Biopython code that builds the backbone (N, CA, C, O; Angstrom):
import numpy as np
from Bio.PDB.StructureBuilder import StructureBuilder

atoms = [
    (1, "MET", "N", (-12.426, -20.243, -52.850)),
    (1, "MET", "CA", (-11.302, -20.563, -51.992)),
    (1, "MET", "C", (-10.631, -19.302, -51.455)),
    (1, "MET", "O", (-10.219, -19.251, -50.296)),
    (2, "ASN", "N", (-10.529, -18.296, -52.305)),
    (2, "ASN", "CA", (-9.911, -17.044, -51.910)),
    (2, "ASN", "C", (-10.721, -16.368, -50.793)),
    (2, "ASN", "O", (-10.146, -15.801, -49.864)),
    (3, "LYS", "N", (-12.060, -16.432, -50.887)),
    (3, "LYS", "CA", (-12.935, -15.868, -49.865)),
    (3, "LYS", "C", (-12.775, -16.625, -48.544)),
    (3, "LYS", "O", (-12.815, -16.028, -47.468)),
    (4, "PHE", "N", (-12.596, -17.928, -48.637)),
    (4, "PHE", "CA", (-12.381, -18.762, -47.449)),
    (4, "PHE", "C", (-11.107, -18.341, -46.709)),
    (4, "PHE", "O", (-11.128, -18.211, -45.485)),
    (5, "LEU", "N", (-10.002, -18.125, -47.428)),
    (5, "LEU", "CA", (-8.742, -17.701, -46.816)),
    (5, "LEU", "C", (-8.876, -16.318, -46.180)),
    (5, "LEU", "O", (-8.298, -16.057, -45.126)),
    (6, "LYS", "N", (-9.636, -15.440, -46.820)),
    (6, "LYS", "CA", (-9.850, -14.103, -46.272)),
    (6, "LYS", "C", (-10.608, -14.203, -44.945)),
    (6, "LYS", "O", (-10.264, -13.516, -43.983)),
    (7, "ASN", "N", (-11.635, -15.055, -44.888)),
    (7, "ASN", "CA", (-12.398, -15.254, -43.651)),
    (7, "ASN", "C", (-11.527, -15.850, -42.548)),
    (7, "ASN", "O", (-11.652, -15.463, -41.386)),
    (8, "VAL", "N", (-10.656, -16.776, -42.894)),
    (8, "VAL", "CA", (-9.755, -17.395, -41.919)),
    (8, "VAL", "C", (-8.815, -16.335, -41.353)),
    (8, "VAL", "O", (-8.564, -16.313, -40.148)),
    (9, "LYS", "N", (-8.298, -15.463, -42.202)),
    (9, "LYS", "CA", (-7.394, -14.397, -41.744)),
    (9, "LYS", "C", (-8.113, -13.444, -40.789)),
    (9, "LYS", "O", (-7.563, -13.057, -39.759)),
    (10, "VAL", "N", (-9.335, -13.071, -41.134)),
    (10, "VAL", "CA", (-10.110, -12.160, -40.289)),
    (10, "VAL", "C", (-10.408, -12.819, -38.946)),
    (10, "VAL", "O", (-10.253, -12.191, -37.899)),
    (11, "LEU", "N", (-10.830, -14.068, -38.971)),
    (11, "LEU", "CA", (-11.124, -14.782, -37.723)),
    (11, "LEU", "C", (-9.863, -14.975, -36.878)),
    (11, "LEU", "O", (-9.919, -14.884, -35.651)),
    (12, "SER", "N", (-8.752, -15.235, -37.514)),
    (12, "SER", "CA", (-7.477, -15.376, -36.798)),
    (12, "SER", "C", (-7.091, -14.062, -36.139)),
    (12, "SER", "O", (-6.641, -14.041, -34.993)),
    (13, "PHE", "N", (-7.267, -12.976, -36.860)),
    (13, "PHE", "CA", (-6.953, -11.651, -36.324)),
    (13, "PHE", "C", (-7.816, -11.344, -35.105)),
    (13, "PHE", "O", (-7.313, -10.846, -34.098)),
    (14, "ILE", "N", (-9.096, -11.633, -35.187)),
    (14, "ILE", "CA", (-10.012, -11.410, -34.064)),
    (14, "ILE", "C", (-9.622, -12.279, -32.872)),
    (14, "ILE", "O", (-9.659, -11.816, -31.732)),
    (15, "ALA", "N", (-9.252, -13.524, -33.120)),
    (15, "ALA", "CA", (-8.840, -14.426, -32.044)),
    (15, "ALA", "C", (-7.589, -13.904, -31.342)),
    (15, "ALA", "O", (-7.496, -13.949, -30.115)),
    (16, "VAL", "N", (-6.631, -13.410, -32.119)),
    (16, "VAL", "CA", (-5.402, -12.853, -31.540)),
    (16, "VAL", "C", (-5.726, -11.623, -30.692)),
    (16, "VAL", "O", (-5.181, -11.466, -29.600)),
    (17, "LEU", "N", (-6.600, -10.756, -31.180)),
    (17, "LEU", "CA", (-7.003, -9.577, -30.402)),
    (17, "LEU", "C", (-7.671, -9.962, -29.086)),
    (17, "LEU", "O", (-7.406, -9.356, -28.048)),
    (18, "LEU", "N", (-8.528, -10.959, -29.133)),
    (18, "LEU", "CA", (-9.192, -11.417, -27.907)),
    (18, "LEU", "C", (-8.195, -12.006, -26.916)),
    (18, "LEU", "O", (-8.287, -11.753, -25.715)),
    (19, "LEU", "N", (-7.251, -12.784, -27.411)),
    (19, "LEU", "CA", (-6.224, -13.351, -26.540)),
    (19, "LEU", "C", (-5.371, -12.258, -25.902)),
    (19, "LEU", "O", (-5.073, -12.311, -24.709)),
    (20, "MET", "N", (-4.987, -11.285, -26.690)),
    (20, "MET", "CA", (-4.170, -10.188, -26.154)),
    (20, "MET", "C", (-4.950, -9.379, -25.121)),
    (20, "MET", "O", (-4.394, -8.986, -24.095)),
    (21, "SER", "N", (-6.219, -9.129, -25.379)),
    (21, "SER", "CA", (-7.055, -8.393, -24.431)),
    (21, "SER", "C", (-7.185, -9.163, -23.121)),
    (21, "SER", "O", (-7.100, -8.581, -22.039)),
    (22, "GLY", "N", (-7.391, -10.470, -23.226)),
    (22, "GLY", "CA", (-7.488, -11.306, -22.030)),
    (22, "GLY", "C", (-6.200, -11.315, -21.241)),
    (22, "GLY", "O", (-6.227, -11.274, -20.011)),
    (23, "LEU", "N", (-5.084, -11.368, -21.918)),
    (23, "LEU", "CA", (-3.785, -11.365, -21.248)),
    (23, "LEU", "C", (-3.549, -10.048, -20.532)),
    (23, "LEU", "O", (-3.080, -10.038, -19.394)),
    (24, "ILE", "N", (-3.862, -8.955, -21.171)),
    (24, "ILE", "CA", (-3.706, -7.640, -20.540)),
    (24, "ILE", "C", (-4.602, -7.525, -19.318)),
    (24, "ILE", "O", (-4.170, -7.019, -18.282)),
    (25, "PHE", "N", (-5.829, -7.984, -19.420)),
    (25, "PHE", "CA", (-6.763, -7.918, -18.298)),
    (25, "PHE", "C", (-6.267, -8.742, -17.113)),
    (25, "PHE", "O", (-6.284, -8.265, -15.979)),
    (26, "THR", "N", (-5.830, -9.962, -17.365)),
    (26, "THR", "CA", (-5.384, -10.808, -16.251)),
    (26, "THR", "C", (-4.114, -10.268, -15.618)),
    (26, "THR", "O", (-3.947, -10.395, -14.405)),
    (27, "GLN", "N", (-3.224, -9.678, -16.379)),
    (27, "GLN", "CA", (-2.004, -9.111, -15.809)),
    (27, "GLN", "C", (-2.330, -7.923, -14.910)),
    (27, "GLN", "O", (-1.731, -7.779, -13.843)),
    (28, "SER", "N", (-3.254, -7.081, -15.315)),
    (28, "SER", "CA", (-3.605, -5.921, -14.496)),
    (28, "SER", "C", (-4.401, -6.334, -13.264)),
    (28, "SER", "O", (-4.336, -5.656, -12.239)),
    (29, "ALA", "N", (-5.143, -7.417, -13.340)),
    (29, "ALA", "CA", (-5.934, -7.867, -12.200)),
    (29, "ALA", "C", (-5.059, -8.385, -11.068)),
    (29, "ALA", "O", (-5.442, -8.288, -9.902)),
    (30, "PHE", "N", (-3.898, -8.929, -11.387)),
    (30, "PHE", "CA", (-3.017, -9.477, -10.365)),
    (30, "PHE", "C", (-1.850, -8.561, -10.041)),
    (30, "PHE", "O", (-0.902, -8.976, -9.373)),
    (31, "LYS", "N", (-1.905, -7.347, -10.496)),
    (31, "LYS", "CA", (-0.839, -6.386, -10.251)),
    (31, "LYS", "C", (-0.820, -5.999, -8.774)),
    (31, "LYS", "O", (-1.874, -5.828, -8.162)),
    (32, "ASN", "N", (0.363, -5.862, -8.208)),
    (32, "ASN", "CA", (0.501, -5.451, -6.825)),
    (32, "ASN", "C", (0.289, -3.946, -6.736)),
    (32, "ASN", "O", (1.036, -3.171, -7.332)),
    (33, "HIS", "N", (-0.719, -3.542, -6.000)),
    (33, "HIS", "CA", (-1.045, -2.126, -5.891)),
    (33, "HIS", "C", (-0.462, -1.525, -4.614)),
    (33, "HIS", "O", (-1.033, -0.582, -4.067)),
    (34, "LYS", "N", (0.644, -2.043, -4.139)),
    (34, "LYS", "CA", (1.282, -1.559, -2.927)),
    (34, "LYS", "C", (1.708, -0.098, -3.074)),
    (34, "LYS", "O", (1.784, 0.626, -2.081)),
    (35, "SER", "N", (1.984, 0.338, -4.304)),
    (35, "SER", "CA", (2.414, 1.709, -4.510)),
    (35, "SER", "C", (1.259, 2.695, -4.311)),
    (35, "SER", "O", (1.464, 3.907, -4.380)),
    (36, "ASP", "N", (0.061, 2.190, -4.067)),
    (36, "ASP", "CA", (-1.082, 3.058, -3.840)),
    (36, "ASP", "C", (-1.138, 3.551, -2.401)),
    (36, "ASP", "O", (-2.094, 4.223, -2.014)),
    (37, "VAL", "N", (-0.124, 3.223, -1.603)),
    (37, "VAL", "CA", (-0.048, 3.681, -0.216)),
    (37, "VAL", "C", (1.336, 4.272, 0.050)),
    (37, "VAL", "O", (2.312, 3.949, -0.626)),
    (38, "VAL", "N", (1.388, 5.141, 1.051)),
    (38, "VAL", "CA", (2.656, 5.709, 1.503)),
    (38, "VAL", "C", (2.846, 5.251, 2.945)),
    (38, "VAL", "O", (1.948, 5.416, 3.770)),
    (39, "THR", "N", (4.004, 4.679, 3.253)),
    (39, "THR", "CA", (4.285, 4.189, 4.604)),
    (39, "THR", "C", (4.967, 5.276, 5.421)),
    (39, "THR", "O", (5.938, 5.886, 4.974)),
    (40, "TYR", "N", (4.448, 5.513, 6.622)),
    (40, "TYR", "CA", (5.030, 6.470, 7.564)),
    (40, "TYR", "C", (5.372, 5.733, 8.849)),
    (40, "TYR", "O", (4.594, 4.907, 9.327)),
    (41, "TYR", "N", (6.542, 6.035, 9.406)),
    (41, "TYR", "CA", (6.993, 5.429, 10.659)),
    (41, "TYR", "C", (6.847, 6.432, 11.794)),
    (41, "TYR", "O", (7.125, 7.620, 11.633)),
    (42, "PHE", "N", (6.406, 5.933, 12.942)),
    (42, "PHE", "CA", (6.256, 6.802, 14.115)),
    (42, "PHE", "C", (7.610, 6.946, 14.801)),
    (42, "PHE", "O", (8.200, 5.962, 15.249)),
    (43, "ASN", "N", (8.088, 8.170, 14.876)),
    (43, "ASN", "CA", (9.366, 8.453, 15.517)),
    (43, "ASN", "C", (9.192, 9.343, 16.742)),
    (43, "ASN", "O", (10.154, 9.929, 17.239)),
    (44, "GLY", "N", (7.956, 9.437, 17.222)),
    (44, "GLY", "CA", (7.686, 10.218, 18.422)),
    (44, "GLY", "C", (8.057, 9.439, 19.672)),
    (44, "GLY", "O", (8.470, 8.282, 19.607)),
    (45, "ASN", "N", (7.898, 10.102, 20.816)),
    (45, "ASN", "CA", (8.297, 9.490, 22.082)),
    (45, "ASN", "C", (7.137, 9.126, 22.991)),
    (45, "ASN", "O", (7.323, 8.408, 23.974)),
    (46, "SER", "N", (5.933, 9.613, 22.676)),
    (46, "SER", "CA", (4.789, 9.308, 23.541)),
    (46, "SER", "C", (3.498, 9.257, 22.722)),
    (46, "SER", "O", (3.448, 9.709, 21.578)),
    (47, "THR", "N", (2.472, 8.701, 23.331)),
    (47, "THR", "CA", (1.189, 8.586, 22.646)),
    (47, "THR", "C", (0.574, 9.955, 22.380)),
    (47, "THR", "O", (-0.266, 10.091, 21.491)),
    (48, "SER", "N", (0.977, 10.960, 23.132)),
    (48, "SER", "CA", (0.431, 12.302, 22.903)),
    (48, "SER", "C", (0.868, 12.863, 21.548)),
    (48, "SER", "O", (0.247, 13.796, 21.040)),
    (49, "GLU", "N", (1.921, 12.309, 20.962)),
    (49, "GLU", "CA", (2.403, 12.757, 19.660)),
    (49, "GLU", "C", (1.804, 11.955, 18.497)),
    (49, "GLU", "O", (2.069, 12.257, 17.333)),
    (50, "MET", "N", (1.014, 10.954, 18.806)),
    (50, "MET", "CA", (0.513, 10.039, 17.791)),
    (50, "MET", "C", (-0.293, 10.740, 16.697)),
    (50, "MET", "O", (-0.281, 10.290, 15.551)),
    (51, "LYS", "N", (-0.980, 11.814, 17.017)),
    (51, "LYS", "CA", (-1.818, 12.513, 16.050)),
    (51, "LYS", "C", (-1.091, 13.694, 15.398)),
    (51, "LYS", "O", (-1.705, 14.457, 14.652)),
    (52, "GLU", "N", (0.208, 13.851, 15.671)),
    (52, "GLU", "CA", (0.988, 14.948, 15.100)),
    (52, "GLU", "C", (1.782, 14.436, 13.897)),
    (52, "GLU", "O", (2.569, 13.497, 14.015)),
    (53, "ALA", "N", (1.568, 15.060, 12.748)),
    (53, "ALA", "CA", (2.245, 14.630, 11.522)),
    (53, "ALA", "C", (3.767, 14.730, 11.656)),
    (53, "ALA", "O", (4.492, 13.949, 11.038)),
    (54, "ALA", "N", (4.252, 15.667, 12.443)),
    (54, "ALA", "CA", (5.703, 15.848, 12.610)),
    (54, "ALA", "C", (6.354, 14.642, 13.288)),
    (54, "ALA", "O", (7.564, 14.452, 13.173)),
    (55, "ALA", "N", (5.570, 13.830, 13.991)),
    (55, "ALA", "CA", (6.115, 12.656, 14.680)),
    (55, "ALA", "C", (6.223, 11.449, 13.755)),
    (55, "ALA", "O", (6.732, 10.404, 14.162)),
    (56, "TRP", "N", (5.755, 11.578, 12.527)),
    (56, "TRP", "CA", (5.770, 10.486, 11.551)),
    (56, "TRP", "C", (6.709, 10.856, 10.416)),
    (56, "TRP", "O", (6.795, 12.021, 10.026)),
    (57, "GLY", "N", (7.410, 9.870, 9.890)),
    (57, "GLY", "CA", (8.308, 10.136, 8.773)),
    (57, "GLY", "C", (8.429, 8.946, 7.840)),
    (57, "GLY", "O", (7.971, 7.849, 8.159)),
    (58, "PRO", "N", (9.054, 9.164, 6.674)),
    (58, "PRO", "CA", (9.193, 8.084, 5.696)),
    (58, "PRO", "C", (10.226, 7.029, 6.101)),
    (58, "PRO", "O", (10.257, 5.937, 5.535)),
    (59, "ASN", "N", (11.065, 7.360, 7.077)),
    (59, "ASN", "CA", (12.099, 6.422, 7.539)),
    (59, "ASN", "C", (11.966, 6.204, 9.033)),
    (59, "ASN", "O", (11.596, 7.108, 9.781)),
    (60, "GLN", "N", (12.273, 4.994, 9.449)),
    (60, "GLN", "CA", (12.204, 4.680, 10.874)),
    (60, "GLN", "C", (13.523, 5.040, 11.546)),
    (60, "GLN", "O", (14.602, 4.763, 11.023)),
    (61, "ASN", "N", (13.413, 5.658, 12.706)),
    (61, "ASN", "CA", (14.579, 5.949, 13.523)),
    (61, "ASN", "C", (15.274, 4.616, 13.829)),
    (61, "ASN", "O", (14.609, 3.665, 14.240)),
    (62, "PRO", "N", (16.598, 4.527, 13.637)),
    (62, "PRO", "CA", (17.287, 3.248, 13.873)),
    (62, "PRO", "C", (17.225, 2.747, 15.320)),
    (62, "PRO", "O", (17.542, 1.589, 15.589)),
    (63, "GLU", "N", (16.821, 3.607, 16.240)),
    (63, "GLU", "CA", (16.686, 3.188, 17.642)),
    (63, "GLU", "C", (15.411, 2.376, 17.872)),
    (63, "GLU", "O", (15.241, 1.777, 18.934)),
    (64, "TYR", "N", (14.515, 2.352, 16.881)),
    (64, "TYR", "CA", (13.228, 1.695, 17.041)),
    (64, "TYR", "C", (13.107, 0.488, 16.115)),
    (64, "TYR", "O", (13.805, 0.385, 15.106)),
    (65, "ALA", "N", (12.214, -0.412, 16.477)),
    (65, "ALA", "CA", (11.913, -1.574, 15.635)),
    (65, "ALA", "C", (10.456, -1.964, 15.844)),
    (65, "ALA", "O", (9.890, -1.743, 16.914)),
    (66, "CYS", "N", (9.865, -2.539, 14.824)),
    (66, "CYS", "CA", (8.493, -3.036, 14.944)),
    (66, "CYS", "C", (8.526, -4.374, 15.679)),
    (66, "CYS", "O", (9.512, -5.108, 15.613)),
    (67, "THR", "N", (7.446, -4.676, 16.371)),
    (67, "THR", "CA", (7.393, -5.911, 17.143)),
    (67, "THR", "C", (5.974, -6.469, 17.141)),
    (67, "THR", "O", (5.014, -5.749, 16.866)),
    (68, "ASN", "N", (5.855, -7.732, 17.445)),
    (68, "ASN", "CA", (4.546, -8.351, 17.609)),
    (68, "ASN", "C", (4.046, -8.200, 19.032)),
    (68, "ASN", "O", (2.880, -8.469, 19.318)),
    (69, "LYS", "N", (4.935, -7.763, 19.933)),
    (69, "LYS", "CA", (4.536, -7.565, 21.321)),
    (69, "LYS", "C", (3.646, -6.331, 21.403)),
    (69, "LYS", "O", (3.844, -5.368, 20.662)),
    (70, "LEU", "N", (2.680, -6.360, 22.290)),
    (70, "LEU", "CA", (1.760, -5.248, 22.450)),
    (70, "LEU", "C", (2.431, -4.141, 23.257)),
    (70, "LEU", "O", (2.816, -4.341, 24.409)),
    (71, "THR", "N", (2.563, -2.982, 22.642)),
    (71, "THR", "CA", (3.103, -1.806, 23.324)),
    (71, "THR", "C", (2.133, -0.646, 23.114)),
    (71, "THR", "O", (1.143, -0.777, 22.394)),
    (72, "THR", "N", (2.422, 0.471, 23.737)),
    (72, "THR", "CA", (1.523, 1.624, 23.614)),
    (72, "THR", "C", (1.920, 2.560, 22.482)),
    (72, "THR", "O", (1.205, 3.525, 22.211)),
    (73, "LEU", "N", (3.035, 2.303, 21.816)),
    (73, "LEU", "CA", (3.478, 3.167, 20.725)),
    (73, "LEU", "C", (3.321, 2.462, 19.385)),
    (73, "LEU", "O", (3.625, 1.276, 19.265)),
    (74, "PRO", "N", (2.847, 3.188, 18.378)),
    (74, "PRO", "CA", (2.666, 2.591, 17.053)),
    (74, "PRO", "C", (3.989, 2.436, 16.323)),
    (74, "PRO", "O", (4.974, 3.086, 16.674)),
    (75, "CYS", "N", (4.018, 1.584, 15.315)),
    (75, "CYS", "CA", (5.225, 1.383, 14.519)),
    (75, "CYS", "C", (5.131, 2.136, 13.189)),
    (75, "CYS", "O", (5.856, 3.106, 12.969)),
    (76, "HIS", "N", (4.247, 1.691, 12.313)),
    (76, "HIS", "CA", (4.082, 2.373, 11.023)),
    (76, "HIS", "C", (2.650, 2.280, 10.539)),
    (76, "HIS", "O", (1.905, 1.377, 10.919)),
    (77, "ILE", "N", (2.281, 3.221, 9.702)),
    (77, "ILE", "CA", (0.952, 3.215, 9.101)),
    (77, "ILE", "C", (1.105, 3.302, 7.589)),
    (77, "ILE", "O", (2.104, 3.810, 7.079)),
    (78, "GLU", "N", (0.115, 2.807, 6.893)),
    (78, "GLU", "CA", (0.081, 2.900, 5.435)),
    (78, "GLU", "C", (-1.087, 3.806, 5.067)),
    (78, "GLU", "O", (-2.252, 3.458, 5.254)),
    (79, "VAL", "N", (-0.745, 4.970, 4.542)),
    (79, "VAL", "CA", (-1.736, 5.989, 4.196)),
    (79, "VAL", "C", (-2.017, 5.896, 2.695)),
    (79, "VAL", "O", (-1.082, 5.853, 1.895)),
    (80, "PRO", "N", (-3.293, 5.865, 2.305)),
    (80, "PRO", "CA", (-3.605, 5.842, 0.868)),
    (80, "PRO", "C", (-2.918, 7.017, 0.161)),
    (80, "PRO", "O", (-2.876, 8.128, 0.689)),
    (81, "ALA", "N", (-2.391, 6.764, -1.018)),
    (81, "ALA", "CA", (-1.625, 7.770, -1.751)),
    (81, "ALA", "C", (-2.456, 9.008, -2.081)),
    (81, "ALA", "O", (-1.905, 10.093, -2.270)),
    (82, "ASP", "N", (-3.756, 8.854, -2.149)),
    (82, "ASP", "CA", (-4.597, 10.005, -2.469)),
    (82, "ASP", "C", (-5.052, 10.769, -1.224)),
    (82, "ASP", "O", (-5.933, 11.625, -1.307)),
    (83, "GLN", "N", (-4.451, 10.459, -0.068)),
    (83, "GLN", "CA", (-4.810, 11.102, 1.192)),
    (83, "GLN", "C", (-3.543, 11.647, 1.844)),
    (83, "GLN", "O", (-2.491, 11.011, 1.777)),
    (84, "THR", "N", (-3.632, 12.810, 2.468)),
    (84, "THR", "CA", (-2.462, 13.358, 3.161)),
    (84, "THR", "C", (-2.323, 12.704, 4.532)),
    (84, "THR", "O", (-3.285, 12.153, 5.067)),
    (85, "LEU", "N", (-1.139, 12.768, 5.082)),
    (85, "LEU", "CA", (-0.901, 12.225, 6.418)),
    (85, "LEU", "C", (-1.784, 12.942, 7.431)),
    (85, "LEU", "O", (-2.378, 12.299, 8.296)),
    (86, "ASP", "N", (-1.879, 14.270, 7.334)),
    (86, "ASP", "CA", (-2.724, 15.030, 8.259)),
    (86, "ASP", "C", (-4.177, 14.558, 8.207)),
    (86, "ASP", "O", (-4.805, 14.353, 9.246)),
    (87, "ASP", "N", (-4.707, 14.387, 6.997)),
    (87, "ASP", "CA", (-6.097, 13.931, 6.854)),
    (87, "ASP", "C", (-6.284, 12.549, 7.465)),
    (87, "ASP", "O", (-7.295, 12.281, 8.113)),
    (88, "TYR", "N", (-5.301, 11.670, 7.255)),
    (88, "TYR", "CA", (-5.371, 10.322, 7.811)),
    (88, "TYR", "C", (-5.405, 10.386, 9.342)),
    (88, "TYR", "O", (-6.235, 9.735, 9.976)),
    (89, "LEU", "N", (-4.512, 11.165, 9.922)),
    (89, "LEU", "CA", (-4.430, 11.254, 11.385)),
    (89, "LEU", "C", (-5.689, 11.880, 11.979)),
    (89, "LEU", "O", (-6.153, 11.467, 13.042)),
    (90, "ILE", "N", (-6.239, 12.876, 11.288)),
    (90, "ILE", "CA", (-7.467, 13.528, 11.771)),
    (90, "ILE", "C", (-8.641, 12.555, 11.751)),
    (90, "ILE", "O", (-9.483, 12.573, 12.648)),
    (91, "SER", "N", (-8.694, 11.708, 10.728)),
    (91, "SER", "CA", (-9.849, 10.817, 10.564)),
    (91, "SER", "C", (-9.735, 9.515, 11.362)),
    (91, "SER", "O", (-10.643, 8.685, 11.309)),
    (92, "HIS", "N", (-8.648, 9.325, 12.092)),
    (92, "HIS", "CA", (-8.459, 8.105, 12.886)),
    (92, "HIS", "C", (-8.212, 8.456, 14.352)),
    (92, "HIS", "O", (-7.523, 9.428, 14.663)),
    (93, "SER", "N", (-8.782, 7.654, 15.242)),
    (93, "SER", "CA", (-8.521, 7.833, 16.678)),
    (93, "SER", "C", (-7.171, 7.195, 17.013)),
    (93, "SER", "O", (-6.605, 6.456, 16.208)),
    (94, "ASN", "N", (-6.670, 7.488, 18.201)),
    (94, "ASN", "CA", (-5.415, 6.859, 18.641)),
    (94, "ASN", "C", (-5.539, 5.339, 18.634)),
    (94, "ASN", "O", (-4.612, 4.635, 18.232)),
    (95, "ALA", "N", (-6.689, 4.839, 19.081)),
    (95, "ALA", "CA", (-6.895, 3.387, 19.122)),
    (95, "ALA", "C", (-6.879, 2.787, 17.715)),
    (95, "ALA", "O", (-6.321, 1.709, 17.508)),
    (96, "GLN", "N", (-7.487, 3.476, 16.750)),
    (96, "GLN", "CA", (-7.484, 2.991, 15.366)),
    (96, "GLN", "C", (-6.075, 3.001, 14.788)),
    (96, "GLN", "O", (-5.665, 2.058, 14.111)),
    (97, "ILE", "N", (-5.343, 4.065, 15.056)),
    (97, "ILE", "CA", (-3.965, 4.161, 14.549)),
    (97, "ILE", "C", (-3.126, 3.035, 15.128)),
    (97, "ILE", "O", (-2.398, 2.361, 14.400)),
    (98, "LEU", "N", (-3.225, 2.828, 16.430)),
    (98, "LEU", "CA", (-2.444, 1.774, 17.082)),
    (98, "LEU", "C", (-2.829, 0.394, 16.562)),
    (98, "LEU", "O", (-1.964, -0.467, 16.399)),
    (99, "ALA", "N", (-4.107, 0.174, 16.303)),
    (99, "ALA", "CA", (-4.565, -1.112, 15.786)),
    (99, "ALA", "C", (-4.013, -1.376, 14.388)),
    (99, "ALA", "O", (-3.679, -2.515, 14.060)),
    (100, "GLU", "N", (-3.915, -0.341, 13.566)),
    (100, "GLU", "CA", (-3.423, -0.495, 12.199)),
    (100, "GLU", "C", (-1.910, -0.443, 12.112)),
    (100, "GLU", "O", (-1.326, -0.969, 11.165)),
    (101, "ALA", "N", (-1.273, 0.177, 13.075)),
    (101, "ALA", "CA", (0.157, 0.462, 12.988)),
    (101, "ALA", "C", (1.061, -0.632, 13.540)),
    (101, "ALA", "O", (2.257, -0.640, 13.250)),
    (102, "GLY", "N", (0.530, -1.536, 14.312)),
    (102, "GLY", "CA", (1.403, -2.479, 14.977)),
    (102, "GLY", "C", (2.110, -1.775, 16.127)),
    (102, "GLY", "O", (1.824, -0.613, 16.416)),
    (103, "SER", "N", (3.019, -2.463, 16.772)),
    (103, "SER", "CA", (3.691, -1.906, 17.945)),
    (103, "SER", "C", (5.158, -1.637, 17.676)),
    (103, "SER", "O", (5.773, -2.242, 16.798)),
    (104, "ARG", "N", (5.700, -0.718, 18.451)),
    (104, "ARG", "CA", (7.101, -0.354, 18.297)),
    (104, "ARG", "C", (7.838, -0.508, 19.632)),
    (104, "ARG", "O", (7.292, -0.228, 20.699)),
    (105, "ILE", "N", (9.061, -0.951, 19.541)),
    (105, "ILE", "CA", (9.909, -1.041, 20.740)),
    (105, "ILE", "C", (11.193, -0.261, 20.476)),
    (105, "ILE", "O", (11.556, 0.006, 19.330)),
    (106, "THR", "N", (11.863, 0.093, 21.556)),
    (106, "THR", "CA", (13.165, 0.740, 21.436)),
    (106, "THR", "C", (14.231, -0.344, 21.450)),
    (106, "THR", "O", (14.231, -1.229, 22.306)),
    (107, "VAL", "N", (15.134, -0.257, 20.493)),
    (107, "VAL", "CA", (16.220, -1.231, 20.382)),
    (107, "VAL", "C", (17.469, -0.585, 20.970)),
    (107, "VAL", "O", (17.869, 0.507, 20.567)),
    (108, "VAL", "N", (18.066, -1.267, 21.912)),
    (108, "VAL", "CA", (19.297, -0.752, 22.519)),
    (108, "VAL", "C", (20.477, -1.319, 21.751)),
    (108, "VAL", "O", (20.687, -2.532, 21.741)),
    (109, "PRO", "N", (21.261, -0.440, 21.097)),
    (109, "PRO", "CA", (22.395, -0.952, 20.301)),
    (109, "PRO", "C", (23.497, -1.558, 21.143)),
    (109, "PRO", "O", (24.501, -2.023, 20.604)),
]
sb = StructureBuilder()
sb.init_structure("model")
sb.init_model(0)
sb.init_chain("A")
sb.init_seg("    ")
for serial, (resi, resn, name, xyz) in enumerate(atoms, 1):
    if name == "N":
        sb.init_residue(resn, " ", resi, " ")
    sb.init_atom(name, np.array(xyz, "f"), 0.0, 1.0, " ", f" {name:<3s}", serial, name[0])
structure = sb.get_structure()
């Protein structure tokens, strides 16, 4: 009987470990990885500035807003955290940036 209780304890311990491992795995699988990107807003005035890192910043100029309307100026881009803004801009054409960035309009206060 004593051996039986010892086996039950060992099996219970293993079951608890498996449950905890499964819970940890499922929690990490559904984790929001949004922090793996850095958002930059385009604060330039023309498409000629689209490839210049100085025209992008972490905050949007309050005179601008993103829109669903098609315009020639980008709104914001999401750059992978392991990539610099310069590298991102170099590796993308203006058309690619505009396609990923959405459009921006000027808001008149």
